[in-house]
GUKOL-237673 format. One line per 8 residues: number of its first residue (from 1); for each residue y, z, x of C-alpha. Coordinates in pm, 1 decimal. Each point is the difference from the previous one (the first is absolute). Layout:
<sites>
NUM) Y Z X | ...
</sites>
This chain:
<sites>
1) 8672.5 9169.9 8443.7 | -324.7 167.4 107.3 | -117.3 -69.9 353.5 | -324.9 104.9 149.7 | -2.6 77.2 372.8 | -334.0 28.3 169.2 | -79.1 308.2 195.4 | 141.8 23.6 354.8
9) 243.6 -284.1 -69.0 | 349.5 16.6 140.8 | 270.6 -35.9 -268.0 | 370.6 36.4 -57.2 | 253.1 -18.2 -273.8 | 356.7 -138.3 24.3 | 279.2 -13.5 -258.3 | 151.3 -342.8 37.4
17) 198.3 27.0 -324.9 | 315.1 177.2 -106.0 | -148.7 243.0 -247.6 | -183.0 318.8 71.0 | -364.4 -32.1 105.9 | -255.5 214.3 -174.8 | -341.6 25.9 155.1 | -307.0 168.6 -114.5
25) -299.0 24.3 232.6 | -339.8 134.7 -107.9 | -244.0 40.3 282.2 | -373.5 68.5 45.0 | -107.3 174.5 213.7 | 297.6 236.9 -8.0 | 306.3 -69.7 223.4 | 70.6 210.3 308.3
33) 321.5 24.6 177.0 | -158.2 -113.1 324.4 | -65.9 -336.9 -169.3 | 369.3 -70.1 -68.5 | 267.0 -163.4 208.5 | 354.5 -26.6 -153.9 | 237.8 -265.0 142.9 | 357.1 10.5 -105.0
</sites>
């Protein structure tokens, strides 16, 4: 599935299944570590 997320949108991904989740994110403009929040 390909999903477009508009600039400055909040987003998250959650694995609700039983198999491994693989996620590829391509961003423009380039990602910076200051823009990321990881919740576990």
